All heavy atoms as an XYZ file, in Angstrom:
923
protein
N      11.293     20.625      1.423
C      10.721     19.364      0.971
C       9.264     19.613      0.600
O       8.528     20.265      1.326
C      10.826     18.344      2.112
C      10.174     17.020      1.795
S      10.196     15.829      3.170
C      11.937     15.645      3.434
N       8.857     19.093     -0.563
C       7.462     19.307     -0.942
C       6.549     18.374     -0.153
O       6.989     17.400      0.442
C       7.267     19.159     -2.463
C       7.387     17.741     -2.950
O       6.907     16.805     -2.328
N       8.026     17.562     -4.090
N       5.262     18.709     -0.161
C       4.297     17.958      0.653
C       4.221     16.495      0.248
O       4.079     15.624      1.090
C       2.920     18.604      0.559
N       4.311     16.204     -1.058
C       4.222     14.814     -1.504
C       5.408     14.004     -1.005
O       5.269     12.826     -0.695
C       4.144     14.748     -3.030
N       6.577     14.626     -0.922
C       7.773     13.904     -0.504
C       7.729     13.505      0.961
O       8.514     12.681      1.397
C       9.013     14.738     -0.784
N       6.810     14.076      1.736
C       6.708     13.702      3.138
C       5.470     12.840      3.397
O       5.073     12.642      4.527
C       6.666     14.948      4.019
O       5.504     15.692      3.742
N       4.879     12.309      2.336
C       3.633     11.556      2.459
C       3.875     10.072      2.194
O       4.581      9.693      1.265
C       2.622     12.074      1.442
C       1.257     11.406      1.518
C       0.320     11.982      0.486
C       0.033     13.415      0.823
N      -0.910     14.053     -0.078
N       3.256      9.236      3.029
C       3.213      7.796      2.793
C       1.796      7.494      2.317
O       0.824      7.800      3.005
C       3.532      6.987      4.069
C       3.293      5.501      3.841
C       4.959      7.244      4.516
N       1.689      6.931      1.125
C       0.384      6.606      0.548
C       0.092      5.127      0.740
O       0.964      4.286      0.544
C       0.366      6.952     -0.935
N      -1.134      4.830      1.121
C      -1.556      3.449      1.360
C      -2.795      3.179      0.513
O      -3.787      3.901      0.613
C      -1.874      3.204      2.849
C      -2.275      1.753      3.075
C      -0.677      3.575      3.712
N      -2.712      2.131     -0.318
C      -3.828      1.783     -1.200
C      -4.124      0.287     -1.023
O      -3.596     -0.553     -1.737
C      -3.509      2.105     -2.678
C      -4.747      1.910     -3.535
C      -2.975      3.522     -2.830
N      -4.965     -0.058     -0.045
C      -5.302     -1.470      0.187
C      -6.394     -1.942     -0.780
O      -6.747     -1.227     -1.718
C      -5.805     -1.458      1.627
C      -6.395     -0.101      1.784
C      -5.574      0.819      0.931
N      -6.939     -3.136     -0.539
C      -8.047     -3.642     -1.363
C      -9.261     -2.743     -1.240
O      -9.801     -2.264     -2.212
C      -8.465     -5.055     -0.931
C      -7.457     -6.094     -1.223
N      -6.603     -6.564     -0.265
C      -7.163     -6.758     -2.356
C      -5.826     -7.479     -0.798
N      -6.141     -7.614     -2.066
N      -9.705     -2.561     -0.015
C     -10.812     -1.665      0.307
C     -10.793     -1.405      1.803
O     -10.296     -2.216      2.580
C     -12.160     -2.222     -0.150
C     -12.683     -3.403      0.636
S     -14.375     -3.869      0.206
C     -14.288     -4.161     -1.533
N     -11.309     -0.269      2.197
C     -11.361      0.088      3.615
C     -12.786      0.169      4.129
O     -13.078     -0.248      5.237
C     -10.670      1.440      3.841
C      -9.163      1.434      3.704
C      -8.631      2.850      3.751
C      -8.525      0.596      4.789
N     -13.667      0.731      3.336
C     -15.043      0.952      3.782
C     -15.708     -0.364      4.171
O     -15.621     -1.353      3.460
C     -15.837      1.622      2.664
C     -17.227      2.043      3.073
C     -17.881      2.772      1.900
C     -19.220      3.290      2.089
N     -20.132      3.090      2.984
N     -16.363     -0.344      5.305
C     -17.115     -1.494      5.814
C     -16.243     -2.717      6.081
O     -16.743     -3.834      6.115
C     -18.256     -1.868      4.855
C     -19.228     -0.723      4.656
O     -19.449      0.042      5.619
O     -19.745     -0.582      3.538
N     -14.941     -2.526      6.271
C     -14.036     -3.620      6.599
C     -13.549     -3.425      8.027
O     -12.899     -2.419      8.317
C     -12.838     -3.638      5.641
C     -13.198     -3.853      4.200
C     -13.813     -5.222      3.971
O     -13.332     -6.219      4.479
N     -14.885     -5.257      3.206
N     -13.848     -4.359      8.936
C     -13.429     -4.162     10.330
C     -11.921     -4.009     10.483
O     -11.456     -3.260     11.331
C     -13.939     -5.409     11.055
C     -14.472     -6.318     10.018
C     -14.571     -5.578      8.727
N     -11.151     -4.683      9.638
C      -9.702     -4.570      9.745
C      -9.222     -3.218      9.236
O      -8.119     -2.797      9.540
C      -9.010     -5.700      8.984
C      -9.367     -5.733      7.535
C     -10.356     -6.477      6.960
C      -8.789     -4.967      6.481
N     -10.419     -6.229      5.619
C      -9.471     -5.305      5.300
C      -7.763     -4.035      6.416
C      -9.160     -4.731      4.069
C      -7.454     -3.466      5.186
C      -8.147     -3.826      4.032
N     -10.039     -2.521      8.442
C      -9.643     -1.230      7.889
C      -9.350     -0.197      8.962
O      -8.383      0.558      8.879
N     -10.184     -0.163      9.995
C      -9.980      0.768     11.102
C      -8.691      0.416     11.831
O      -7.869      1.286     12.128
C     -11.182      0.750     12.074
C     -10.895      1.590     13.312
C     -12.431      1.235     11.368
N      -8.494     -0.858     12.105
C      -7.271     -1.305     12.802
C      -6.026     -0.998     11.974
O      -5.014     -0.524     12.485
C      -7.374     -2.805     13.094
C      -6.152     -3.423     13.698
C      -5.960     -2.908     15.146
N      -4.746     -3.387     15.720
C      -4.676     -4.436     16.532
N      -5.747     -5.108     16.864
N      -3.521     -4.804     17.030
N      -6.110     -1.269     10.683
C      -5.014     -1.009      9.753
C      -4.633      0.473      9.791
O      -3.474      0.832      9.965
C      -5.480     -1.441      8.358
C      -4.451     -1.336      7.288
C      -3.330     -2.142      7.284
C      -4.633     -0.458      6.229
C      -2.400     -2.065      6.269
C      -3.705     -0.370      5.211
C      -2.583     -1.178      5.233
N      -5.630      1.341      9.669
C      -5.394      2.780      9.692
C      -4.811      3.208     11.039
O      -3.840      3.963     11.099
C      -6.698      3.529      9.428
C      -6.508      5.045      9.388
C      -7.797      5.805      9.544
N      -8.337      5.550     10.881
C      -9.610      5.293     11.140
N     -10.495      5.258     10.178
N     -10.012      5.077     12.374
N      -5.383      2.724     12.130
C      -4.918      3.106     13.459
C      -3.487      2.635     13.707
O      -2.683      3.377     14.287
C      -5.848      2.551     14.534
C      -7.210      3.231     14.536
O      -7.388      4.258     13.838
O      -8.116      2.707     15.218
N      -3.164      1.418     13.282
C      -1.798      0.907     13.473
C      -0.780      1.724     12.689
O       0.301      2.044     13.191
C      -1.707     -0.565     13.070
C      -2.367     -1.493     14.071
O      -2.746     -1.029     15.170
O      -2.519     -2.688     13.747
N      -1.102      2.056     11.445
C      -0.181      2.863     10.644
C      -0.028      4.266     11.214
O       1.075      4.811     11.263
C      -0.659      2.931      9.194
C      -0.462      1.662      8.385
C      -1.178      1.777      7.041
C       1.012      1.373      8.178
N      -1.134      4.842     11.654
C      -1.091      6.178     12.251
C      -0.212      6.165     13.501
O       0.611      7.068     13.702
C      -2.506      6.665     12.588
O      -3.269      6.699     11.377
C      -2.492      8.044     13.211
N      -0.362      5.148     14.329
C       0.451      5.039     15.547
C       1.932      4.862     15.205
O       2.796      5.460     15.841
C      -0.043      3.877     16.403
N       2.220      4.054     14.195
C       3.614      3.818     13.814
C       4.275      5.095     13.303
O       5.467      5.322     13.539
C       3.685      2.722     12.756
N       3.506      5.923     12.623
C       4.065      7.161     12.080
C       4.015      8.323     13.069
O       4.548      9.397     12.788
C       3.350      7.541     10.783
C       3.683      6.650      9.591
C       2.829      7.013      8.395
C       5.166      6.736      9.250
N       3.407      8.130     14.226
C       3.286      9.202     15.216
C       4.645      9.724     15.669
O       4.768     10.889     16.040
C       2.464      8.734     16.415
N       5.650      8.885     15.635
C       6.990      9.309     16.047
C       7.712     10.052     14.928
O       8.855     10.471     15.108
C       7.838      8.112     16.540
C       7.219      7.490     17.782
C       8.018      7.085     15.445
N       7.051     10.196     13.791
C       7.617     10.921     12.650
C       6.621     11.991     12.190
O       5.957     11.843     11.174
C       7.919      9.966     11.488
C       8.929      8.933     11.826
N      10.278      9.221     11.886
C       8.796      7.629     12.151
C      10.934      8.119     12.223
N      10.063      7.146     12.393
N       6.497     13.089     12.944
C       5.496     14.102     12.596
C       5.729     14.748     11.232
O       4.821     15.360     10.677
C       5.609     15.125     13.729
C       6.946     14.892     14.330
C       7.273     13.446     14.119
N       6.931     14.579     10.684
C       7.215     15.145      9.367
C       6.607     14.329      8.227
O       6.582     14.756      7.082
C       8.738     15.276      9.153
C       9.468     13.973      8.903
C       9.768     13.112     10.132
O       9.304     13.429     11.243
O      10.476     12.107      9.963
N       6.095     13.139      8.568
C       5.512     12.260      7.564
C       4.003     12.196      7.761
O       3.523     11.958      8.860
C       6.113     10.830      7.667
C       5.474      9.905      6.646
C       7.619     10.869      7.479
N       3.277     12.399      6.675
C       1.822     12.288      6.739
C       1.382     10.985      6.080
O       2.047     10.461      5.188
C       1.129     13.470      6.035
O       1.539     13.502      4.673
C       1.450     14.779      6.709
N       0.266     10.489      6.532
C      -0.292      9.245      6.031
C      -1.553      9.567      5.239
O      -2.395     10.331      5.693
C      -0.642      8.322      7.199
C      -1.326      7.008      6.872
C      -0.389      6.093      6.074
C      -1.772      6.313      8.150
N      -1.655      9.001      4.055
C      -2.871      9.163      3.270
C      -3.343      7.787      2.810
O      -2.612      7.069      2.146
C      -2.637     10.058      2.059
C      -3.920     10.339      1.310
C      -3.780     11.446      0.291
O      -3.058     12.419      0.560
O      -4.405     11.323     -0.769
N      -4.551      7.440      3.211
C      -5.157      6.177      2.798
C      -6.166      6.461      1.696
O      -6.962      7.382      1.804
C      -5.861      5.504      3.972
C      -4.910      4.878      4.974
C      -4.995      5.592      6.279
C      -5.228      3.433      5.132
N      -6.107      5.651      0.649
C      -7.054      5.786     -0.455
C      -7.789      4.463     -0.609
O      -7.180      3.402     -0.575
C      -6.314      6.132     -1.735
N      -9.080      4.539     -0.768
C      -9.910      3.335     -0.843
C     -10.360      3.088     -2.286
O     -11.211      3.807     -2.800
C     -11.127      3.506      0.062
C     -11.923      2.228      0.228
O     -11.649      1.241     -0.493
O     -12.822      2.213      1.079
N      -9.811      2.045     -2.937
C     -10.255      1.731     -4.297
C     -11.580      0.983     -4.331
O     -12.084      0.665     -5.405
C      -9.119      0.863     -4.849
C      -8.548      0.198     -3.652
C      -8.695      1.188     -2.521
N     -12.142      0.687     -3.162
C     -13.447      0.023     -3.038
C     -13.521     -1.281     -3.826
O     -14.549     -1.605     -4.415
C     -14.563      0.975     -3.458
N     -12.423     -2.016     -3.843
C     -12.415     -3.322     -4.491
C     -12.306     -3.277     -6.003
O     -12.428     -4.301     -6.659
N     -12.031     -2.113     -6.581
C     -11.944     -1.966     -8.036
C     -10.477     -1.863     -8.461
O      -9.802     -0.877     -8.141
C     -12.706     -0.712     -8.466
C     -12.787     -0.547     -9.974
O     -11.842     -0.946    -10.687
O     -13.797      0.004    -10.442
N      -9.950     -2.860     -9.206
C      -8.535     -2.838     -9.577
C      -8.153     -1.672    -10.490
O      -7.029     -1.179    -10.430
C      -8.302     -4.174    -10.274
C      -9.636     -4.738    -10.558
C     -10.618     -4.082     -9.655
N      -9.070     -1.201    -11.309
C      -8.763     -0.068    -12.195
C      -8.653      1.215    -11.377
O      -7.748      2.032    -11.592
C      -9.812      0.059    -13.325
C      -9.571      1.301    -14.156
C      -9.797     -1.190    -14.205
N      -9.546      1.395    -10.414
C      -9.460      2.556     -9.523
C      -8.152      2.487     -8.743
O      -7.453      3.494     -8.582
C     -10.679      2.617     -8.573
C     -10.491      3.683     -7.498
C     -11.952      2.880     -9.367
N      -7.790      1.287     -8.269
C      -6.539      1.137     -7.526
C      -5.338      1.520     -8.395
O      -4.435      2.215     -7.944
C      -6.387     -0.296     -7.019
C      -5.190     -0.457     -6.102
C      -5.039     -1.862     -5.596
O      -5.033     -2.816     -6.385
N      -4.941     -2.000     -4.282
N      -5.345      1.104     -9.644
C      -4.264      1.461    -10.569
C      -4.128      2.980    -10.678
O      -3.025      3.521    -10.589
C      -4.520      0.848    -11.947
C      -3.596      1.331    -13.060
C      -2.177      0.849    -12.837
C      -4.114      0.884    -14.414
N      -5.244      3.672    -10.850
C      -5.204      5.129    -10.990
C      -4.711      5.801     -9.710
O      -3.953      6.780     -9.775
C      -6.564      5.674    -11.405
C      -6.961      5.266    -12.785
N      -6.237      5.580    -13.911
C      -8.010      4.531    -13.221
C      -6.818      5.086    -14.981
N      -7.897      4.428    -14.588
N      -5.122      5.281     -8.561
C      -4.652      5.834     -7.287
C      -3.144      5.637     -7.133
O      -2.419      6.570     -6.773
C      -5.387      5.183     -6.121
C      -6.859      5.552     -5.956
C      -7.545      4.591     -4.993
C      -7.002      6.993     -5.494
N      -2.672      4.427     -7.415
C      -1.235      4.133     -7.313
C      -0.450      5.028     -8.263
O       0.563      5.632     -7.882
C      -0.964      2.639     -7.584
C       0.515      2.379     -7.809
C      -1.482      1.795     -6.426
N      -0.916      5.144     -9.489
C      -0.222      5.977    -10.474
C      -0.177      7.443    -10.023
O       0.849      8.107    -10.132
C      -0.899      5.859    -11.830
C      -0.137      6.556    -12.936
C      -0.666      6.215    -14.301
O      -1.868      5.901    -14.435
O       0.131      6.261    -15.247
N      -1.293      7.943     -9.497
C      -1.334      9.328     -9.021
C      -0.316      9.557     -7.905
O       0.416     10.547     -7.901
C      -2.739      9.667     -8.532
C      -2.873     11.147     -8.158
C      -4.226     11.475     -7.617
N      -4.211     11.123     -6.193
C      -5.261     10.772     -5.498
N      -6.436     10.673     -6.045
N      -5.160     10.493     -4.217
N      -0.242      8.618     -6.955
C       0.717      8.771     -5.861
C       2.153      8.682     -6.352
O       3.021      9.447     -5.910
C       0.469      7.732     -4.772
C      -0.740      8.029     -3.926
C      -1.728      7.070     -3.739
C      -0.903      9.261     -3.311
C      -2.840      7.339     -2.959
C      -2.015      9.533     -2.530
C      -2.978      8.570     -2.357
O      -4.078      8.843     -1.582
N       2.429      7.765     -7.263
C       3.784      7.650     -7.783
C       4.186      8.899     -8.556
O       5.310      9.385     -8.425
C       3.913      6.401     -8.656
C       3.820      5.068     -7.907
C       3.778      3.908     -8.886
C       4.971      4.904     -6.920
N       3.285      9.435     -9.350
C       3.570     10.661    -10.091
C       3.811     11.836     -9.152
O       4.621     12.715     -9.451
C       2.427     10.991    -11.053
C       2.375     10.077    -12.249
C       1.152     10.339    -13.124
O       0.232     11.057    -12.758
N       1.153      9.719    -14.298
N       3.120     11.850     -8.027
C       3.280     12.937     -7.058
C       4.596     12.851     -6.297
O       5.002     13.800     -5.646
C       2.113     12.937     -6.066
N       5.256     11.710     -6.363
C       6.534     11.548     -5.686
C       6.412     11.343     -4.189
O       7.173     11.908     -3.416
N       5.446     10.522     -3.766
C       5.299     10.248     -2.340
C       6.575      9.617     -1.795
O       7.378      9.057     -2.539
C       4.079      9.337     -2.059
C       2.784     10.041     -2.404
C       4.194      8.008     -2.786
N       6.744      9.705     -0.498
C       7.935      9.152      0.148
C       7.945      7.624      0.093
O       8.994      7.003     -0.043
C       8.003      9.618      1.596
C       9.178      9.032      2.353
C       9.243      9.566      3.734
N      10.165     10.683      3.736
C      10.459     11.385      4.813
N       9.884     11.117      5.958
N      11.312     12.368      4.755
N       6.763      7.020      0.218
C       6.643      5.559      0.152
C       5.222      5.202     -0.233
O       4.296      5.986     -0.032
C       6.999      4.922      1.495
N       5.068      4.002     -0.770
C       3.761      3.498     -1.171
C       3.567      2.120     -0.562
O       4.444      1.259     -0.658
C       3.677      3.392     -2.697
C       2.444      2.692     -3.255
C       1.201      3.554     -3.060
C       2.639      2.379     -4.733
N       2.428      1.927      0.077
C       2.041      0.611      0.592
C       0.792      0.214     -0.181
O      -0.169      0.980     -0.231
C       1.746      0.653      2.102
C       2.983      1.125      2.870
C       1.281     -0.719      2.604
C       2.715      1.417      4.349
N       0.818     -0.960     -0.789
C      -0.312     -1.377     -1.620
C      -0.599     -2.860     -1.420
O       0.307     -3.657     -1.237
C      -0.054     -1.048     -3.114
C       1.147     -1.785     -3.652
C      -1.271     -1.304     -3.975
N      -1.881     -3.198     -1.427
C      -2.341     -4.591     -1.425
C      -3.052     -4.787     -2.751
O      -4.220     -4.443     -2.898
C      -3.274     -4.855     -0.251
N      -2.339     -5.285     -3.767
C      -2.887     -5.333     -5.121
C      -4.157     -6.170     -5.254
O      -4.242     -7.273     -4.745
C      -1.771     -5.963     -5.951
C      -0.539     -5.773     -5.149
C      -0.977     -5.798     -3.714
N      -5.112     -5.589     -5.937
C      -6.313     -6.332     -6.317
C      -6.018     -7.186     -7.543
O      -6.592     -8.245     -7.721
C      -7.454     -5.365     -6.620
C      -8.049     -4.706     -5.389
C      -8.687     -3.380     -5.726
C      -9.043     -5.638     -4.738
N      -5.119     -6.705     -8.412
C      -4.732     -7.424     -9.623
C      -3.263     -7.114     -9.891
O      -2.922     -6.022    -10.353
C      -5.607     -6.974    -10.798
C      -5.328     -7.740    -12.069
O      -4.174     -8.191    -12.284
O      -6.265     -7.890    -12.875
N      -2.397     -8.075     -9.578
C      -0.955     -7.874     -9.754
C      -0.594     -7.513    -11.184
O       0.274     -6.677    -11.420
C      -0.188     -9.134     -9.342
C      -0.170     -9.330     -7.852
O       0.135     -8.414     -7.103
N      -0.516    -10.521     -7.402
N      -1.241     -8.150    -12.145
C      -0.889     -7.922    -13.546
C      -1.177     -6.492    -13.987
O      -0.470     -5.950    -14.840
C      -1.615     -8.913    -14.452
C      -1.141    -10.348    -14.218
O       0.036    -10.527    -13.828
O      -1.935    -11.275    -14.418
N      -2.204     -5.868    -13.437
C      -2.512     -4.482    -13.781
C      -1.482     -3.528    -13.165
O      -1.084     -2.547    -13.786
C      -3.934     -4.100    -13.314
C      -4.971     -4.796    -14.190
C      -4.150     -2.594    -13.345
C      -6.404     -4.558    -13.758
N      -1.044     -3.817    -11.941
C      -0.126     -2.907    -11.252
C       1.326     -3.038    -11.682
O       2.088     -2.069    -11.595
C      -0.219     -3.105     -9.742
C      -1.435     -2.510     -9.052
C      -1.355     -2.741     -7.558
C      -1.596     -1.040     -9.352
N       1.732     -4.203    -12.139
C       3.155     -4.403    -12.459
C       3.716     -3.402    -13.462
O       4.813     -2.882    -13.249
C       3.394     -5.836    -12.934
C       3.453     -6.818    -11.806
C       3.737     -8.218    -12.321
C       3.771     -9.196    -11.190
N       4.016    -10.563    -11.655
N       3.025     -3.092    -14.558
C       3.619     -2.130    -15.506
C       3.899     -0.758    -14.884
O       4.944     -0.161    -15.140
C       2.572     -2.028    -16.620
C       1.847     -3.335    -16.565
C       1.801     -3.688    -15.099
N       2.991     -0.248    -14.056
C       3.222      1.058    -13.436
C       4.366      0.972    -12.423
O       5.194      1.872    -12.325
C       1.934      1.650    -12.817
C       2.146      3.110    -12.406
C       1.457      0.873    -11.624
C       2.267      4.050    -13.534
N       4.452     -0.126    -11.683
C       5.556     -0.279    -10.735
C       6.885     -0.409    -11.474
O       7.905      0.123    -11.021
C       5.319     -1.484     -9.832
C       4.141     -1.353     -8.857
C       3.954     -2.644     -8.079
C       4.314     -0.172     -7.930
N       6.899     -1.103    -12.610
C       8.116     -1.194    -13.417
C       8.571      0.193    -13.860
O       9.761      0.494    -13.874
C       7.870     -2.054    -14.658
C       7.904     -3.514    -14.407
C       7.802     -4.303    -15.729
N       7.305     -5.619    -15.443
C       6.117     -6.086    -15.806
N       5.297     -5.351    -16.546
N       5.752     -7.299    -15.472
N       7.618      1.022    -14.250
C       7.943      2.365    -14.721
C       8.582      3.247    -13.668
O       9.328      4.166    -13.992
N       8.302      2.991    -12.412
C       8.841      3.808    -11.329
C       9.975      3.131    -10.575
O      10.499      3.698     -9.620
C       7.724      4.211    -10.358
C       6.884      5.323    -10.926
C       5.794      5.051    -11.730
C       7.218      6.642    -10.683
C       5.040      6.069    -12.283
C       6.472      7.672    -11.229
C       5.383      7.384    -12.027
O       4.650      8.390    -12.575
N      10.382      1.960    -11.005
C      11.433      1.219    -10.297
C      12.718      2.034    -10.187
O      13.361      2.042     -9.144
C      11.682     -0.102    -11.004
C      12.703     -0.957    -10.334
C      12.871     -2.331    -10.949
N      12.595     -2.344    -12.366
C      12.200     -3.414    -13.038
N      12.049     -4.553    -12.419
N      11.960     -3.363    -14.321
N      13.086      2.747    -11.230
C      14.332      3.516    -11.200
C      14.270      4.716    -10.256
O      15.303      5.239     -9.858
C      14.705      3.971    -12.614
C      15.064      2.835    -13.572
C      15.373      3.393    -14.957
C      16.240      2.024    -13.050
N      13.073      5.143     -9.887
C      12.941      6.252     -8.942
C      13.327      5.816     -7.529
O      13.483      6.652     -6.645
C      11.516      6.792     -8.949
N      13.455      4.515     -7.325
C      13.874      3.944     -6.043
C      12.940      4.321     -4.895
O      13.346      4.435     -3.750
C      15.321      4.293     -5.732
C      16.264      3.859     -6.848
C      17.699      4.116     -6.553
N      18.206      3.293     -5.490
C      18.656      2.037     -5.623
N      18.638      1.476     -6.779
N      19.124      1.391     -4.586
N      11.686      4.517     -5.222
C      10.670      4.802     -4.228
C      10.373      3.523     -3.453
O      10.153      2.479     -4.057
C       9.390      5.278     -4.922
C       8.169      5.442     -4.046
C       8.290      6.742     -3.266
C       6.927      5.471     -4.897
N      10.387      3.574     -2.124
C      10.048      2.367     -1.368
C       8.596      1.959     -1.611
O       7.678      2.714     -1.338
C      10.248      2.781      0.091
C      11.085      4.005      0.048
C      10.778      4.670     -1.262
N       8.431      0.773     -2.175
C       7.104      0.207     -2.396
C       6.993     -1.030     -1.517
O       7.816     -1.940     -1.603
C       6.882     -0.167     -3.876
C       5.535     -0.855     -4.058
C       6.970      1.066     -4.761
N       6.004     -1.030     -0.660
C       5.753     -2.165      0.228
C       4.463     -2.810     -0.255
O       3.437     -2.148     -0.351
C       5.628     -1.703      1.688
C       6.931     -1.005      2.111
C       5.289     -2.877      2.608
C       6.831     -0.249      3.411
N       4.544     -4.084     -0.580
C       3.392     -4.778     -1.156
C       2.959     -5.895     -0.232
O       3.763     -6.689      0.231
C       3.740     -5.348     -2.546
C       2.583     -6.134     -3.107
C       4.127     -4.237     -3.489
N       1.673     -5.947      0.015
C       1.077     -7.055      0.758
C       0.349     -7.887     -0.280
O      -0.645     -7.461     -0.843
C       0.120     -6.515      1.827
C      -0.415     -7.589      2.736
C      -1.776     -7.892      2.219
N      -2.431     -9.013      2.813
C      -2.899    -10.004      2.079
N      -2.680    -10.073      0.805
N      -3.600    -10.952      2.624
N       0.952     -9.014     -0.614
C       0.395     -9.827     -1.693
C       0.945    -11.240     -1.643
O       1.768    -11.563     -0.815
C       0.727     -9.186     -3.030
N       0.511    -12.027     -2.574
C       1.002    -13.392     -2.689
C       1.847    -13.585     -3.937
O       2.304    -14.676     -4.207
C      -0.176    -14.369     -2.709
S      -1.073    -14.380     -1.152
N       2.056    -12.556     -4.729
C       2.806    -12.670     -5.971
C       4.280    -12.400     -5.717
O       4.664    -11.298     -5.365
C       2.265    -11.680     -6.999
C       3.031    -11.735     -8.306
O       3.612    -12.787     -8.610
O       3.038    -10.717     -9.008
N       5.092    -13.398     -5.900
C       6.532    -13.235     -5.725
C       7.260    -13.258     -7.057
O       8.454    -13.403     -7.118
C       7.073    -14.336     -4.823
C       6.552    -14.219     -3.417
C       6.972    -15.382     -2.604
N       6.043    -16.473     -2.904
C       6.141    -17.689     -2.432
N       7.110    -18.006     -1.646
N       5.247    -18.600     -2.743
N       6.526    -13.104     -8.151
C       7.088    -13.272     -9.479
C       8.078    -12.227     -9.941
O       8.863    -12.484    -10.831
N       8.086    -11.043     -9.370
C       8.972     -9.981     -9.834
C       9.461     -9.153     -8.647
O       9.062     -8.018     -8.449
C       8.218     -9.104    -10.841
C       9.124     -8.404    -11.796
C       8.373     -7.836    -12.990
O       7.255     -8.267    -13.305
O       8.935     -6.931    -13.602
N      10.348     -9.715     -7.841
C      10.752     -9.066     -6.588
C      11.443     -7.717     -6.765
O      11.462     -6.923     -5.834
C      11.678    -10.085     -5.931
C      12.115    -10.983     -7.030
C      11.013    -10.994     -8.037
N      11.989     -7.418     -7.931
C      12.654     -6.129     -8.131
C      11.682     -4.955     -8.073
O      12.092     -3.814     -7.919
C      13.386     -6.122     -9.467
N      10.387     -5.226     -8.167
C       9.399     -4.152     -8.148
C       9.108     -3.649     -6.745
O       8.530     -2.589     -6.578
C       8.076     -4.623     -8.776
C       8.121     -4.986    -10.251
C       6.746     -5.425    -10.718
C       8.628     -3.820    -11.078
N       9.486     -4.404     -5.720
C       9.084     -4.081     -4.356
C      10.288     -3.953     -3.457
O      11.224     -4.720     -3.545
C       8.186     -5.186     -3.785
C       7.216     -5.768     -4.780
C       7.262     -7.115     -5.097
C       6.281     -4.968     -5.412
C       6.383     -7.653     -6.018
C       5.401     -5.496     -6.337
C       5.453     -6.844     -6.635
O       4.585     -7.369     -7.557
N      10.231     -3.006     -2.528
C      11.251     -2.920     -1.491
C      10.995     -4.006     -0.464
O      11.895     -4.659      0.037
C      11.196     -1.534     -0.844
C      12.098     -1.315      0.333
C      13.563     -1.122     -0.015
N      13.811     -0.098     -0.980
C      14.061      1.172     -0.726
N      14.085      1.604      0.500
N      14.302      2.016     -1.692
N       9.713     -4.196     -0.140
C       9.318     -5.208      0.835
C       8.071     -5.897      0.327
O       7.151     -5.247     -0.152
C       9.016     -4.567      2.206
O      10.170     -3.859      2.644
C       8.628     -5.608      3.231
N       8.038     -7.206      0.427
C       6.864     -7.987      0.058
C       6.382     -8.692      1.316
O       7.129     -9.436      1.948
C       7.212     -9.013     -1.021
C       6.106     -9.971     -1.458
C       4.941     -9.212     -2.082
C       6.661    -10.981     -2.452
N       5.158     -8.423      1.709
C       4.588     -9.052      2.895
C       3.601    -10.104      2.431
O       2.636     -9.791      1.739
C       3.872     -8.009      3.785
C       4.874     -6.936      4.223
C       3.208     -8.685      4.978
C       4.235     -5.745      4.874
N       3.859    -11.332      2.787
C       2.977    -12.426      2.404
C       2.313    -12.944      3.666
O       2.978    -13.294      4.635
C       3.752    -13.547      1.702
C       4.412    -12.992      0.438
C       2.830    -14.702      1.359
C       5.324    -13.966     -0.257
N       0.996    -12.968      3.647
C       0.254    -13.411      4.822
C      -0.709    -14.517      4.441
O      -1.276    -14.504      3.356
C      -0.517    -12.245      5.421
N      -0.878    -15.445      5.333
C      -1.905    -16.473      5.165
C      -3.191    -15.873      5.701
O      -3.441    -15.889      6.904
C      -1.518    -17.737      5.916
N      -3.996    -15.308      4.820
C      -5.164    -14.557      5.278
C      -6.155    -15.421      6.036
O      -6.837    -14.940      6.933
C      -5.867    -13.861      4.098
O      -6.133    -14.833      3.083
C      -5.007    -12.763      3.520
N      -6.236    -16.706      5.729
C      -7.130    -17.577      6.497
C      -6.633    -17.706      7.932
O      -7.408    -17.729      8.864
C      -7.251    -18.943      5.836
C      -8.047    -18.896      4.555
C      -8.192    -20.258      3.952
C      -8.963    -20.143      2.649
N      -9.112    -21.420      1.978
N      -5.310    -17.739      8.101
C      -4.742    -17.829      9.445
C      -4.975    -16.528     10.202
O      -5.199    -16.544     11.419
C      -3.256    -18.134      9.374
N      -4.953    -15.391      9.491
C      -5.181    -14.125     10.167
C      -6.563    -14.073     10.786
O      -6.763    -13.492     11.842
C      -5.026    -12.958      9.173
C      -3.600    -12.683      8.711
C      -3.593    -11.600      7.639
C      -2.715    -12.278      9.872
N      -7.530    -14.688     10.150
C      -8.893    -14.718     10.694
C      -8.990    -15.515     11.968
O      -9.930    -15.362     12.738
N      -7.998    -16.366     12.214
C      -8.024    -17.212     13.414
C      -7.301    -16.563     14.591
O      -7.344    -17.101     15.682
C      -7.371    -18.551     13.098
C      -8.161    -19.346     12.079
C      -7.454    -20.650     11.751
C      -8.199    -21.391     10.654
N      -7.507    -22.582     10.240
N      -6.628    -15.432     14.355
C      -5.907    -14.782     15.454
C      -6.881    -14.383     16.547
O      -7.950    -13.852     16.265
C      -5.155    -13.562     14.952
C      -3.957    -13.842     14.058
C      -3.367    -12.520     13.577
C      -2.905    -14.635     14.782
N      -6.507    -14.623     17.751
C      -7.334    -14.204     18.882
C      -8.460    -15.175     19.205
O      -9.234    -14.927     20.108
N      -8.547    -16.271     18.463
C      -9.571    -17.249     18.789
C      -8.929    -18.425     19.500
O      -7.788    -18.750     19.243
C     -10.292    -17.744     17.509
O      -9.329    -18.329     16.638
C     -11.020    -16.621     16.807
N      -9.646    -19.053     20.409
C      -9.062    -20.173     21.154
C      -8.826    -21.385     20.276
O      -9.373    -21.578     19.275
C     -10.078    -20.478     22.230
C     -11.278    -19.651     21.974
C     -10.971    -18.702     20.865
C-alpha cells in the first residue's frame, strides 16, 4: 500500500490561533490511535478558500484514504469533489450545504453558535 493510501487528510477552515484547532487535532489523533496503519495529516488553509481548494485537490490527486473538509466556499469545492466522486473516496464534510449529497460520504451539520455554549452553565 502506498503512503497516500494510508493517509487521512483534514482540511478545516483554519487551525492557527484557533483554540478548537488543538482539540480537533487531538481528538482525531486519539481516534486514529487504534489504527497505526493510518496517518493523519492536517493542512491549514488559513481561512483562504483558494488555498483550501488547492490543498483538497492535492490530497485527492494523491489518493488519500479519506478526506475531511470544512469548506470555506462550497461552490469552489464542489467541482473538484464532483471530479473525484467516481473514485469512491470517503469524503466527510462539516458544513451547512446539503445541496449535493452525492459528493459526500458523510455530511456533518453543526449549529456552531450552540457549540460555543457547550460546557457553560
